[in-house]
C-alpha positions, 0 to 999 in steps of 0.5 A, spaced: 590 878 943 586 883 940 589 889 938 586 895 941 582 900 936 586 906 939 592 903 937 589 902 930 587 909 930 594 912 932 597 908 926 592 910 921 593 918 923 601 916 922 600 913 916 595 919 913 589 914 912 583 917 914 579 915 920 573 913 916 577 909 911 576 902 912 579 899 906 586 897 910 583 895 917 584 888 916 591 889 914 592 894 920 589 889 925 593 883 922 599 888 923 597 890 930 596 883 932 603 881 930 606 888 933 602 886 940 606 879 940 612 882 938 612 887 944 610 882 949 616 878 946 621 883 947 618 886 954 616 880 957 611 884 960 603 885 958 603 892 961 606 894 954 600 893 951 597 899 954 602 903 950 597 905 944 602 910 941 608 905 941 603 899 938 601 905 933 608 906 931 610 899 931 604 898 926 606 904 922 613 901 921 610 894 919 605 897 914 611 901 911 616 895 910 611 891 907 614 887 901 621 890 902 624 884 907 628 881 901 632 887 900 639 886 904 644 889 900 645 893 893 651 895 889 651 900 884 657 901 880 663 901 885 658 902 891 656 897 895 650 898 901 648 893 906 642 893 910 641 891 917 635 888 918 631 890 924 624 889 926 623 896 929 626 903 929 631 903 935 626 908 938 621 903 939 626 898 941 628 902 947 621 904 949 619 896 949 625 895 953 623 900 958 617 895 960 622 889 960 621 885 967 626 880 969 625 872 968 627 868 974 629 861 973 
């Protein structure tokens, strides 16, 4: 798959990266390819790849969560917090499920 440049542009805007700044492009392209695969895996439909804003939000989420995958719980004095790891926010998951098509066996 080849991530659309419009999705990368949207991700840059959401992340506050200037459109002409190319220093993060390789990383954004890699995250975009992962986002495309994730989107198709959830939606079971290639039409989701035309949702550039959705893919841009998925790239933004992955960019912001880099290097934080290992954090699953935290304890401070008598307070404990546990984190439920999900790949994307619920709003993204809902949008992906709208494209889901049934598979027949």
